[in-house]
N, C-alpha and C positions, 0 to 999 in steps of 0.2 A: 585247206590248212597246210597240206604238204607243199603245194605250189607257193604259197605265201611265205613260208618260213624256210624252205629248203631250196626248191627248184628255182624260183624267181631270183633270189639273191645270186645264185651261181650263174644263171644265164646272163644276168646284167653284169656281173664281174667279168665273165668271159667276153662279153661285148666290149667292155671297157678296155680289157687287155688287147683285144683286137684293134680297137681304135687308136690306142696310144703306142702300140708296138708294131707299127708299120703296116697295119691291116694284113697281117699274115696269120692265117688260122692256126697253123701248126705251132707258131710261137705263142699265140694266145692260149692254146690248149696246154702247152708246156708251162706257161706262167701260172695258170689256174691250178694245174696239178701240183706244182711246187708249193703254192700257197696253201692248198688243202692239206698236203702231207705235212707241212710245218705246223698247221693248226692241230693236227691229230698226233703229232710227234710225242707229246707227253704220255698219251694213252698207249701209243705203240711201245715206248720204252718201258712203261709199267707192265704191259703184257709180256714183254720179253723177260723182264726181271722176275715176274711171277713164274714163268716157265722154267727159268734157271733154278729157282728155289725149289720148285716141285721136283726137278730132276735130282737135286742134291739130296732130297728126302727118299729117293727110290730105294736105297739099300735098307733103310729103317722100315720102310713100308713093306718090303719083302719079308723081313723078319717077323713083322706083325701078322702078315698074311699066313705065314707058315705056322706060327705059334698058335693062332686062333682060327685055324682052317675050319674047325668043326663048330665054331661059336661065332656066327655072323654078327650078333649084337655086340659081343665083347670086342670083336675086331673093329667094328665101326667106332666104338667108344675110344679105343686105343689110337686109332687113326686120327680122330678128332683131337685127342690130347696132343698128338705129335704136331698137328697143324697149329694148334694154339701155342705150343712151346716154341715153334719155329717162327711164329708170327705170319703164317701163310694161310690164305683162304683158298679152299678148293675152287671157288668161283672167281678168284682173283684174275685169272687169265681170260675169263669169258666176258666179264663186264666191259672192259675196254673194247672188245670186239663188237659187242652189242651197241655200244655208243657210236663207234666208227661206222658201222654198217649203213645206217640211213644217210650219213654224210657222203659215203662213197657211192651209194646208189644214186643220190642226188647229182653227184658229179657226172656219173655215167649218163644220166638222163639229160642233163644240161648240154653235154657234148652232142648227143644225138639230136636234141631239139634244135640247136643253133645251126646244125648242118642240114636243115630242112631242104628238101628238093621239090616236093610237090606243092601246088598252090594251097591245098588244105593245110599242109604242115607249116607253110609260111604264114598263113592266117593265124594258126595256133601260136606260133612264135611271137607274132606281133602283140598278142594278148598277154604275154609274159614280160614284156618290156615296161619298165617303170617310166611313166610319162614325165616325171620331173628331171630325168636325165636327158639333156638335150642331144638331138641328132643321132641317137642310137638306132632309131627306126630306119634312118637313111642308109645304115650299113648293110641292111638286108637286101639281097642274099649275100652271104659271106663268100669270099674267095676260097674255093675248096680244092684247088689244084695244087699239088706239090709233087715234083718229079713225075713218076708214073701214076701217082695216086689221085683219085677223086675222094677226098676225105669224107664225103657224104655217102660213099658207096664202099662195099667190101673190097679188099685188095684182090684183084683178079689173078695176080701171080702168086698169092699165098706167102709172100715174103714176110709181111707183118705178123700173120698168124703163127708162122714158124718162130719168129723172134719172141712172140708172146709166150709160146710154150717153153722155149729155152730159158728165157729170163724168169718165168714163173717157177720153173723147176729149180733153178739156181737159188732163187729167193727162198723157196720152201726148204731147200737143203741147208742153207745158211742159218735160217731161223729155227729149224728143228734141232733141239739138243739131243745128243746121243742117249738112247734109252737102254737101260740094263734089263728091264722086264721084257721078255719075248713078245708078250701080247702088245705092249706099248710100241715096241720096235716095229712089229708087223703093221699096226695101225698107222704109225708115222710113215712107213714106207708106202703104204697104200695111198695116203693123202698126198705124198710127194708125186705120185703118178696121176691120180684122178683130178686134182685141182688144176695143174697145168693143162691137161687135156680139156677140161671144162672151159677154161678161159680161151683155149685155142678154138673150140667150137663156137664160142660167142664171137670171137674175132672174125671167123669165116662168115658168120651170119649178119653181123651188124656193120655200121659205118667204120671205115678204117681209122677215122679220127678217134674212135674209142680204143682201137688197138694201140694208137700212139700213147694214149693215157696209160694203158696196161704196161707197156714197155718202160715208159718213164717212171711210173710208180714202182715197178720192180727194181729199176736201177737205183732209185732213191732209197728204197728199203735196204738193198745190199750195201750201199755206201754208208747208211746210218749204222747198220750192224757192224761194219768194218771199223768205223770210228769209235763205236762203243767198246768193242773188244780191244782196240789199240789203246784207248785211254785206261782200260782196266789193267792191261798188262804192263803199262809203263810204270806205275807205282811199285808193282811187284819186282820188276827188273831193277828199279832204283834201290829198293831195299836189299836185294841180293847183292848188288855191287857194293853197297855200303857195308854189309856184313863181311864180304870178302876182303875189303880194304882194312877192316879192323883186325882180321886174322893175320 
């Protein structure tokens, strides 16, 4: 079921990108990465919006925690009332992540699968190709060389893993709103360190084509967040200029 609805469509899309984009594996990976990120963009924006709303509620949450420090049941009730009043769900930021996660896992697996190097892996890949798409099987094995890289193998010079760590850290830093609560701030800071290191370790262990996906995905995330913030600040600036002109 996983192969049929997630992995196989992504593998065949990747092969189609490879076929029609000059048979360059790195360009095919970039094309599929952009397509998948665009498909999950509404969920990403919703997650970011939920995180911002939760951050705005932090001062009120702290007041409730101090006021009902000795009454956990009453504290939970008041917090729920605050969520309902603000139109925010405590799980609002988690649901988009849960929906995106299998899609992103499928994308990772498809990149690793099409960069098969052993005869057994090539046999498995042939079973994932849709027979009604002509001439896709003839593309195997894919051209995997790019600059010093063999996209089917880890980067032996560790350039891509370093880029993965740096871009993941920047992406986490941009996406994480400032926390007023010390516990939340400490947790956010810990995540900003552990997540990039985890992706860096994955990049060292797996095909460098996967590292290309990580870097491109982080760059897309940062660009999206920049555009969202820019669009939000533009109306505010326009209103401020209008008010100053009236004065």
